[in-house]
TIVOBA-81136 format. One record per residue (C-alpha): x, y, z; residue number from 1. Coordinates in Angstrom, 1 decimal. Layout:
REM TIVOBA-81136
{x->X | y->Y | z->Z | balum->NUM};
...
***
This chain:
REM TIVOBA-81136
{x->0.4 | y->0.2 | z->0.1 | balum->1};
{x->1.4 | y->3.7 | z->0.0 | balum->2};
{x->2.8 | y->5.3 | z->2.8 | balum->3};
{x->1.2 | y->7.3 | z->4.9 | balum->4};
{x->2.7 | y->10.4 | z->4.7 | balum->5};
{x->2.7 | y->11.7 | z->8.0 | balum->6};
{x->5.5 | y->15.0 | z->6.6 | balum->7};
{x->5.1 | y->18.8 | z->7.6 | balum->8};
{x->6.4 | y->19.3 | z->3.8 | balum->9};
{x->3.6 | y->19.2 | z->1.9 | balum->10};
{x->6.5 | y->18.6 | z->-1.1 | balum->11};
{x->7.5 | y->15.8 | z->0.5 | balum->12};
{x->4.3 | y->13.9 | z->0.1 | balum->13};
{x->4.8 | y->11.9 | z->-3.8 | balum->14};
{x->7.2 | y->10.2 | z->-1.3 | balum->15};
{x->4.4 | y->8.1 | z->0.3 | balum->16};
{x->3.9 | y->6.2 | z->-3.2 | balum->17};
{x->7.4 | y->6.7 | z->-4.4 | balum->18};
{x->8.8 | y->4.8 | z->-1.8 | balum->19};
{x->6.3 | y->1.9 | z->-1.4 | balum->20};
{x->6.9 | y->1.3 | z->-5.2 | balum->21};
{x->9.9 | y->1.5 | z->-5.0 | balum->22};
{x->10.2 | y->-1.1 | z->-1.6 | balum->23};
{x->7.7 | y->-3.2 | z->-3.9 | balum->24};
{x->10.6 | y->-3.7 | z->-6.4 | balum->25};
{x->13.6 | y->-4.2 | z->-3.6 | balum->26};
{x->11.4 | y->-6.9 | z->-2.2 | balum->27};
{x->11.0 | y->-8.5 | z->-5.9 | balum->28};
{x->14.4 | y->-9.0 | z->-6.1 | balum->29};
{x->14.1 | y->-13.0 | z->-4.9 | balum->30};
{x->11.7 | y->-15.8 | z->-6.4 | balum->31};
{x->11.2 | y->-16.7 | z->-2.3 | balum->32};
{x->9.1 | y->-13.8 | z->-1.8 | balum->33};
{x->6.1 | y->-12.9 | z->-4.4 | balum->34};
{x->5.1 | y->-9.0 | z->-4.4 | balum->35};
{x->1.6 | y->-8.2 | z->-5.6 | balum->36};
{x->1.3 | y->-5.7 | z->-8.4 | balum->37};
{x->0.9 | y->-2.6 | z->-7.6 | balum->38};
{x->-1.8 | y->-1.6 | z->-9.7 | balum->39};
{x->-3.8 | y->-5.0 | z->-8.3 | balum->40};
{x->-3.0 | y->-3.2 | z->-5.0 | balum->41};
{x->-4.3 | y->0.4 | z->-5.7 | balum->42};
{x->-7.9 | y->-1.6 | z->-7.4 | balum->43};
{x->-8.3 | y->-3.2 | z->-4.0 | balum->44};
{x->-7.9 | y->0.7 | z->-2.7 | balum->45};
{x->-9.6 | y->1.9 | z->-4.8 | balum->46};
{x->-12.5 | y->-0.7 | z->-4.0 | balum->47};
{x->-12.4 | y->-0.3 | z->-0.5 | balum->48};
{x->-12.8 | y->3.4 | z->-1.1 | balum->49};
{x->-16.2 | y->3.3 | z->-2.9 | balum->50};
{x->-17.3 | y->0.5 | z->-0.2 | balum->51};
{x->-16.9 | y->3.3 | z->2.3 | balum->52};
{x->-19.0 | y->5.7 | z->0.4 | balum->53};
{x->-21.7 | y->2.8 | z->-0.1 | balum->54};
{x->-21.7 | y->3.2 | z->-3.9 | balum->55};
{x->-21.0 | y->-0.9 | z->-4.1 | balum->56};
{x->-23.3 | y->-3.8 | z->-3.4 | balum->57};
{x->-22.5 | y->-5.6 | z->-0.1 | balum->58};
{x->-20.0 | y->-8.1 | z->-2.0 | balum->59};
{x->-17.1 | y->-5.6 | z->-1.5 | balum->60};
{x->-15.2 | y->-6.9 | z->1.1 | balum->61};
{x->-15.5 | y->-10.3 | z->0.3 | balum->62};
{x->-14.4 | y->-9.4 | z->-3.2 | balum->63};
{x->-11.6 | y->-7.0 | z->-2.2 | balum->64};
{x->-10.1 | y->-9.6 | z->0.2 | balum->65};
{x->-10.0 | y->-12.0 | z->-2.3 | balum->66};
{x->-8.1 | y->-9.5 | z->-4.6 | balum->67};
{x->-5.5 | y->-9.3 | z->-2.6 | balum->68};
{x->-4.8 | y->-13.0 | z->-1.7 | balum->69};
{x->-1.2 | y->-12.0 | z->0.2 | balum->70};
{x->0.3 | y->-14.1 | z->3.5 | balum->71};
{x->2.3 | y->-10.5 | z->4.8 | balum->72};
{x->0.9 | y->-6.9 | z->4.1 | balum->73};
{x->3.9 | y->-4.0 | z->4.6 | balum->74};
{x->2.1 | y->-1.2 | z->6.0 | balum->75};
{x->4.3 | y->2.2 | z->6.4 | balum->76};
{x->4.5 | y->5.9 | z->7.3 | balum->77};
{x->7.2 | y->8.3 | z->6.2 | balum->78};
{x->7.3 | y->11.6 | z->8.9 | balum->79};
{x->8.7 | y->14.7 | z->9.3 | balum->80};
{x->9.8 | y->16.8 | z->6.6 | balum->81};
{x->12.4 | y->19.4 | z->5.5 | balum->82};
{x->15.8 | y->18.1 | z->6.3 | balum->83};
{x->14.9 | y->15.4 | z->8.5 | balum->84};
{x->12.7 | y->11.8 | z->7.6 | balum->85};
{x->12.1 | y->9.0 | z->9.0 | balum->86};
{x->10.5 | y->5.7 | z->7.1 | balum->87};
{x->8.6 | y->3.3 | z->9.2 | balum->88};
{x->7.0 | y->0.0 | z->8.1 | balum->89};
{x->5.0 | y->-2.7 | z->9.8 | balum->90};
{x->5.2 | y->-6.4 | z->8.5 | balum->91};
{x->1.8 | y->-7.7 | z->9.2 | balum->92};
{x->1.0 | y->-11.7 | z->8.8 | balum->93};
{x->-2.7 | y->-11.5 | z->7.6 | balum->94};
{x->-3.9 | y->-15.0 | z->8.8 | balum->95};
{x->-2.4 | y->-13.3 | z->12.5 | balum->96};
{x->-2.1 | y->-9.7 | z->12.5 | balum->97};
{x->0.5 | y->-7.8 | z->13.7 | balum->98};
{x->2.9 | y->-9.5 | z->15.9 | balum->99};
{x->3.3 | y->-6.5 | z->18.0 | balum->100};
{x->7.1 | y->-6.2 | z->17.6 | balum->101};
{x->6.4 | y->-2.7 | z->16.8 | balum->102};
{x->7.6 | y->-0.9 | z->13.4 | balum->103};
{x->11.0 | y->-0.8 | z->11.6 | balum->104};
{x->11.8 | y->2.6 | z->11.8 | balum->105};
{x->14.4 | y->4.4 | z->9.7 | balum->106};
{x->15.5 | y->8.1 | z->9.9 | balum->107};
{x->17.8 | y->10.8 | z->8.1 | balum->108};
{x->18.5 | y->13.9 | z->6.0 | balum->109};
{x->16.0 | y->14.0 | z->3.5 | balum->110};
{x->19.0 | y->13.5 | z->0.9 | balum->111};
{x->19.3 | y->10.0 | z->3.2 | balum->112};
{x->15.5 | y->9.0 | z->1.9 | balum->113};
{x->17.2 | y->6.5 | z->-0.7 | balum->114};
{x->19.0 | y->5.1 | z->1.8 | balum->115};
{x->16.8 | y->4.9 | z->3.9 | balum->116};
{x->14.5 | y->3.0 | z->2.2 | balum->117};
{x->17.6 | y->0.4 | z->1.1 | balum->118};
{x->17.7 | y->-0.3 | z->4.8 | balum->119};
{x->14.1 | y->-1.0 | z->5.4 | balum->120};
{x->13.8 | y->-3.0 | z->2.2 | balum->121};
{x->16.9 | y->-5.3 | z->3.7 | balum->122};
{x->15.1 | y->-5.3 | z->7.2 | balum->123};
{x->11.4 | y->-6.4 | z->6.1 | balum->124};
{x->13.8 | y->-9.4 | z->4.5 | balum->125};
{x->14.9 | y->-10.0 | z->7.8 | balum->126};
{x->11.3 | y->-9.0 | z->9.8 | balum->127};
{x->9.9 | y->-11.8 | z->7.2 | balum->128};
{x->12.9 | y->-14.5 | z->7.7 | balum->129};
{x->14.3 | y->-14.7 | z->4.4 | balum->130};
{x->18.1 | y->-14.8 | z->4.2 | balum->131};
{x->18.8 | y->-12.7 | z->0.9 | balum->132};
{x->22.2 | y->-14.4 | z->-0.9 | balum->133};
{x->25.1 | y->-11.9 | z->-2.1 | balum->134};
{x->23.8 | y->-11.5 | z->-6.0 | balum->135};
{x->20.5 | y->-10.8 | z->-4.2 | balum->136};
{x->21.4 | y->-8.6 | z->-1.8 | balum->137};
{x->23.5 | y->-5.9 | z->-4.5 | balum->138};
{x->20.2 | y->-5.8 | z->-6.4 | balum->139};
{x->18.1 | y->-4.8 | z->-3.6 | balum->140};
{x->20.7 | y->-2.0 | z->-2.8 | balum->141};
{x->21.2 | y->-0.8 | z->-6.4 | balum->142};
{x->19.7 | y->2.7 | z->-6.3 | balum->143};
{x->17.2 | y->3.5 | z->-9.0 | balum->144};
{x->18.5 | y->6.9 | z->-8.7 | balum->145};
{x->20.3 | y->9.6 | z->-7.2 | balum->146};
{x->17.7 | y->12.2 | z->-7.2 | balum->147};
{x->15.5 | y->12.9 | z->-5.0 | balum->148};
{x->14.0 | y->15.6 | z->-6.9 | balum->149};
{x->13.6 | y->12.8 | z->-9.5 | balum->150};
{x->11.9 | y->10.5 | z->-7.0 | balum->151};
{x->9.8 | y->12.9 | z->-5.9 | balum->152};
{x->8.6 | y->13.5 | z->-9.5 | balum->153};
{x->8.0 | y->9.9 | z->-10.0 | balum->154};
{x->6.2 | y->9.8 | z->-7.0 | balum->155};
{x->3.7 | y->12.4 | z->-8.4 | balum->156};
{x->3.3 | y->10.5 | z->-11.6 | balum->157};
{x->1.9 | y->7.4 | z->-9.5 | balum->158};
{x->-0.7 | y->9.5 | z->-7.9 | balum->159};
{x->-1.7 | y->11.3 | z->-10.7 | balum->160};
{x->-2.0 | y->8.0 | z->-12.1 | balum->161};
{x->-4.0 | y->6.5 | z->-9.4 | balum->162};
{x->-6.4 | y->9.3 | z->-9.4 | balum->163};
{x->-6.8 | y->8.6 | z->-13.4 | balum->164};
{x->-5.2 | y->11.9 | z->-14.5 | balum->165};
{x->-2.7 | y->10.4 | z->-17.4 | balum->166};
{x->-1.4 | y->14.0 | z->-19.0 | balum->167};
{x->-0.4 | y->15.2 | z->-16.1 | balum->168};
{x->1.2 | y->11.5 | z->-15.2 | balum->169};
{x->3.2 | y->11.8 | z->-17.8 | balum->170};
{x->4.4 | y->15.2 | z->-17.5 | balum->171};
{x->5.5 | y->14.0 | z->-13.5 | balum->172};
{x->7.2 | y->11.0 | z->-15.3 | balum->173};
{x->9.0 | y->13.0 | z->-18.1 | balum->174};
{x->10.1 | y->15.4 | z->-15.2 | balum->175};
{x->11.6 | y->12.3 | z->-13.5 | balum->176};
{x->13.3 | y->11.9 | z->-16.4 | balum->177};
{x->15.0 | y->14.9 | z->-16.9 | balum->178};
{x->15.9 | y->15.0 | z->-13.5 | balum->179};
{x->17.6 | y->11.6 | z->-13.8 | balum->180};
{x->17.6 | y->9.9 | z->-17.3 | balum->181};
{x->19.0 | y->7.0 | z->-15.9 | balum->182};
{x->15.6 | y->6.3 | z->-13.7 | balum->183};
***
């Protein structure tokens, strides 16, 4: 799911989706985990929002639950703002619920957010009991970008895409590519 943004600087709000997407990519680096596609998760979020507004029939909750079919869910938040950013994530066993062990937390400067995401990914693997091979670990720790601006533009594009605003999404993705052509 997108991370919950609890920051003070609204310019960092796109990190909620961008970091969740990067984390999904990092967690897909081993065949021992199956990561659900972001679009599939977004479809569930959209379905739940409709159900909360009473715009669907009574079978919505059951359909939504079957849609994911996940054993674990990672829920997270981005906190802080300005020069300091923190990331928190909970690994929830769907059958048993949260283990009560508290969040995996990483904090640092805003420019370190890319490093913090990598540390969080490794912490999630550890929480799930998945030991990575050296090759898998190298893939997880490889940065997709070095640019915070590219990451923010990417997150803006994901937000726009999820809202169905494909023109704005395209423009944001172009901005991300301009900020970091290798991203």
